[in-house]
N, C-alpha and C positions, 0 to 999 in steps of 0.2 A: 160334267166337263167333257168337251169334244176334242178329239185328236184327228188331224187330217191324215187319211190313209194314202190317197192318191187322187190325181186328176184323171177323170175318165173321158172328158170331152172338152175341146177348146174350139170356140168359134168366135164370130164377131157379132155382137159385143159380149157374149156370155161364155162362161166356163162352168163345168160341173165337176164337183169333187165328192169323193166318198169320205165320210167322217165316221169315227167310232165313238160311241158314247160310253164313257167309263161308268156312268150312273146306272144305265139299264143294260149295258153290254150289247146294244143294237147298232146296226149300221144305218146311216142316214145319208141322203144326197143333199148337197148344198149347191144351188145355182147362184152364181155371182154375175150380175149384169152391170157392166161398166157404162156409166152415163157421163158424157162429156160436158153437158150443160143442164140447166134446170128443166128445160122442156123435155129432154130425154128422160130425166129422173121422174118427172110427173107422168109421162106416158108409161114408163115401166111400172110405176106404182099403181096406176089405174088398171093396167093389165093384170097385175097380181091380185088386186081387189076383186076383179071379175072372176079370176081363177078360184078364189076362195069361195065364191058362191056356187060353184059347180058341185054336183053330187052325182057322179057317174063312176061305175065300176072300172072304166077304162082310163080314167084320169086320176093321177095320184094327188092327194091333198098335201097340205103342208102344216107343219107344227108351229113354225115361227117365221116371222118376217121382220127384217131389220135393215137399216140403212147405215152404211159406213162411209167415211171419207178418207181417201188415201192422199195424203199431202204430197208425197213424192210424185204421184201420177196426176195430181190435180184433178182427180176423178171421184165421183160419187158412185158407190156400189149398192145396188138393190139386191138383197140376199134373201132367198127363200129356201 
């Protein structure tokens, strides 16, 4: 289970949050990228797939990747 600790960065179109895992007691970063249409969502998805391929000490990897839809904002969020 993950609990949001705080937002550490807000930009356009992404925000970064610190999350605490009650399962392993570690902190994780969550990057939420707002996509206003399908083409933005596809572009963001493709960027994340390229990031997943990187193996570099100066680039952090990610544990999970998921997509959510915010009905109020009428936006898709790509989350890593």
